VEXMAR-15646 format. One line per 2 residues: for each residue x, y, z of N, C-alpha, C, O. Coordinates in steps of 0.1 Angstrom, whole numbers, plus 5000, padded with zeros to 4 digits. Layout:
N
X,Y,Z,X,Y,Z,X,Y,Z,X,Y,Z ~ ...
# end
This chain:
70
5008,4988,5000,5000,5000,5000,5009,5013,5000,5020,5013,5006 ~ 5004,5023,4994,5012,5035,4993,5010,5044,5005,4999,5045,5010
5021,5049,5010,5021,5057,5022,5016,5071,5019,5022,5078,5010 ~ 5005,5076,5026,5000,5089,5023,5008,5099,5032,5009,5098,5044
5012,5110,5025,5019,5121,5032,5009,5131,5037,4999,5133,5030 ~ 5012,5138,5047,5003,5148,5053,5008,5162,5051,5013,5168,5060
5008,5167,5039,5012,5180,5035,5002,5186,5026,4994,5179,5019 ~ 5002,5199,5025,4992,5206,5016,4997,5220,5012,5009,5223,5015
4989,5227,5004,4993,5239,4999,4995,5250,5010,4987,5251,5019 ~ 5007,5257,5010,5010,5267,5019,5017,5262,5032,5020,5270,5041
5019,5249,5033,5026,5243,5044,5041,5246,5044,5047,5248,5033 ~ 5047,5248,5056,5061,5249,5057,5067,5235,5060,5064,5229,5070
5076,5231,5051,5081,5217,5052,5096,5217,5054,5103,5227,5049 ~ 5102,5207,5060,5116,5206,5061,5121,5194,5052,5115,5183,5052
5131,5197,5044,5137,5188,5035,5149,5181,5042,5154,5186,5051 ~ 5153,5170,5036,5164,5162,5042,5178,5170,5041,5186,5170,5050
5180,5176,5029,5193,5183,5027,5190,5198,5027,5180,5202,5021 ~ 5199,5206,5032,5197,5220,5032,5199,5226,5018,5206,5221,5010
5193,5238,5016,5195,5246,5004,5209,5252,5004,5215,5252,5015 ~ 5214,5258,4994,5227,5264,4993,5228,5276,5003,5239,5279,5007
5217,5282,5005,5217,5294,5015,5218,5289,5029,5220,5298,5038 ~ 5216,5276,5032,5218,5271,5046,5206,5267,5053,5207,5260,5063
5194,5270,5047,5182,5265,5054,5176,5253,5047,5179,5251,5035 ~ 5168,5246,5054,5161,5234,5047,5146,5235,5049,5139,5225,5049
5141,5247,5052,5126,5249,5053,5121,5256,5040,5127,5265,5035 ~ 5110,5250,5035,5104,5254,5022,5089,5256,5024,5083,5249,5032
5084,5264,5016,5069,5267,5016,5064,5261,5003,5069,5263,4992 ~ 5053,5253,5004,5047,5247,4992,5037,5257,4986,5028,5262,4992
5040,5260,4973,5033,5270,4966,5023,5264,4956,5012,5270,4953 ~ 5026,5253,4950,5017,5246,4940,5018,5231,4941,5029,5226,4944
5007,5225,4940,5007,5210,4941,4999,5205,4928,4989,5210,4924 ~ 5005,5194,4923,4999,5187,4912,5008,5175,4910,5013,5169,4919
5011,5172,4897,5021,5162,4894,5035,5166,4899,5043,5158,4903 ~ 5037,5179,4897,5049,5186,4902,5045,5194,4914,5034,5199,4916
5055,5196,4923,5053,5205,4935,5063,5216,4934,5075,5214,4933 ~ 5057,5229,4935,5065,5241,4935,5068,5245,4949,5059,5247,4957
5081,5248,4952,5085,5251,4965,5093,5265,4965,5100,5268,4955 ~ 5092,5272,4976,5099,5285,4977,5107,5284,4990,5102,5280,5000
5120,5287,4989,5129,5287,5001,5124,5297,5010,5121,5309,5006 ~ 5124,5294,5023,5119,5303,5033,5129,5314,5036,5125,5325,5042
5142,5312,5033,5152,5322,5036,5155,5331,5025,5154,5343,5026 ~ 5158,5325,5013,5163,5334,5002,5152,5335,4991,5154,5342,4981
5141,5329,4992,5129,5330,4983,5132,5324,4969,5125,5329,4960 ~ 5142,5315,4968,5144,5309,4955,5133,5299,4953,5128,5292,4962
5128,5297,4940,5117,5288,4937,5122,5276,4929,5130,5278,4920 ~ 5118,5265,4933,5122,5252,4926,5109,5244,4923,5099,5246,4930
5110,5235,4914,5099,5225,4912,5105,5211,4912,5115,5208,4907 ~ 5098,5202,4919,5101,5188,4921,5090,5180,4916,5078,5184,4918
5092,5168,4911,5082,5159,4909,5076,5154,4922,5084,5155,4932 ~ 5064,5150,4923,5058,5145,4935,5066,5133,4941,5068,5132,4953
5071,5125,4932,5079,5113,4937,5092,5118,4944,5095,5113,4955 ~ 5099,5127,4937,5112,5133,4943,5109,5140,4956,5117,5140,4966
5098,5148,4956,5094,5156,4968,5092,5146,4980,5096,5148,4991 ~ 5084,5135,4977,5081,5126,4988,5094,5119,4993,5095,5116,5005
5103,5117,4984,5116,5111,4988,5124,5120,4997,5131,5115,5006 ~ 5124,5133,4994,5133,5143,5000,5126,5149,5013,5133,5156,5020
5113,5147,5014,5106,5154,5026,5110,5147,5039,5110,5135,5040 ~ 5114,5156,5049,5117,5150,5062,5105,5151,5071,5101,5141,5077
5099,5163,5072,5087,5165,5080,5080,5178,5077,5086,5187,5071 ~ 5068,5179,5082,5060,5192,5080,5062,5200,5093,5059,5196,5104
5068,5212,5091,5071,5221,5103,5058,5228,5108,5056,5229,5120 ~ 5050,5233,5098,5039,5241,5101,5028,5239,5091,5031,5242,5079
5016,5236,5094,5005,5234,5085,5000,5248,5082,5000,5258,5090 ~ 4995,5250,5070,4990,5263,5065,4977,5267,5073,4974,5279,5074
4969,5257,5077,4957,5260,5085,4959,5262,5099,4949,5264,5107 ~ 4972,5262,5104,4975,5265,5118,4976,5280,5120,4987,5285,5119
4965,5287,5122,4965,5301,5123,4962,5305,5137,4955,5298,5144 ~ 4968,5316,5141,4965,5322,5154,4952,5329,5154,4949,5337,5146
4943,5325,5164,4930,5331,5164,4930,5341,5176,4933,5337,5187 ~ 4926,5353,5174,4926,5363,5184,4912,5365,5190,4910,5373,5199
# end
C-alpha cells in the first residue's frame, strides 16, 4: 500500500538536505504532478516531481491552516 503524506498547499516543510543558502525549510506554493517550493530564507523557487518531493521530505514544520485566532 502507498504511504499517504500529510502536507498541503501553503505548508512549511523541512527537507532532508539544506539549500545552498543554509536553510532546509520550504513553503509549498503549488501542488499537482509537480510540486513548486519556495525557500523560506532566500525565496528561491524550485519545482520537484511528487515522487522526488516525497523522497526528500523530512517533516512538516507548520501546517497552512494552523492560524493564530485572536
